[in-house]
C-alpha positions in Angstrom: 0.0 0.0 0.0 1.0 3.6 -0.6 -0.5 4.8 2.7 -0.6 3.2 6.1 -4.3 3.5 7.3 -6.2 2.8 10.5 -9.9 1.7 10.3 -10.2 1.6 6.5 -13.0 -0.1 4.6 -12.0 -3.2 2.6 -13.7 -5.1 -0.2 -12.8 -7.6 -2.9 -14.4 -7.4 -6.4 -13.3 -9.2 -9.6 -10.1 -10.4 -8.0 -9.0 -6.9 -6.9 -8.6 -5.7 -3.3 -10.1 -2.3 -2.5 -8.9 -0.4 0.6 -10.7 2.9 1.2 -10.8 5.7 3.7 -9.6 5.3 7.2 -7.2 7.7 9.0 -3.6 8.5 9.5 -4.1 11.1 12.3 -6.6 12.8 10.0 -9.4 11.3 7.9 -8.2 9.9 4.5 -9.8 10.9 1.2 -8.2 8.2 -1.0 -8.6 4.5 -1.8 -6.2 2.0 -3.1 -6.7 -1.0 -5.4 -4.4 -4.0 -5.2 -4.0 -6.2 -8.2 -2.4 -9.6 -7.1 -1.7 -10.6 -10.7 0.7 -7.6 -11.1 1.5 -7.2 -7.4 0.8 -3.4 -7.7 -1.2 -0.8 -5.8 -3.1 2.0 -7.5 -3.9 5.2 -5.5 -7.2 7.0 -6.3 -9.1 9.9 -4.8 -12.6 9.4 -3.3 -15.4 11.5 -4.8 -16.3 12.9 -1.4 -14.6 13.9 1.7 -12.6 11.3 3.6 -14.3 8.4 5.4 -13.4 6.6 8.6 -14.6 3.3 10.0 -16.3 2.4 6.7 -17.8 -0.9 5.7 -18.5 -2.4 2.3 -20.3 -5.3 0.8 -20.3 -6.8 -2.7 -23.5 -8.4 -4.1 -23.1 -10.6 -7.1 -26.2 -9.8 -9.1 -27.2 -7.5 -12.0 -27.7 -3.8 -11.3 -31.3 -2.9 -10.6 -32.2 0.8 -10.0 -35.6 2.0 -8.8 
């Protein structure tokens, strides 16, 4: 990882590991994507302010919007 985080959210989707938010003394506004096939981390910015103690879930079904 590019940034050591405390209390991030973590999810796995399509073989990639997503680590987002958390804190480093202040709330973090980035997320990182780990690709185990290339052994690389990619750092991205969240579209909102930082998040702390965040949760995530992945549901394997087609998108359905109301």
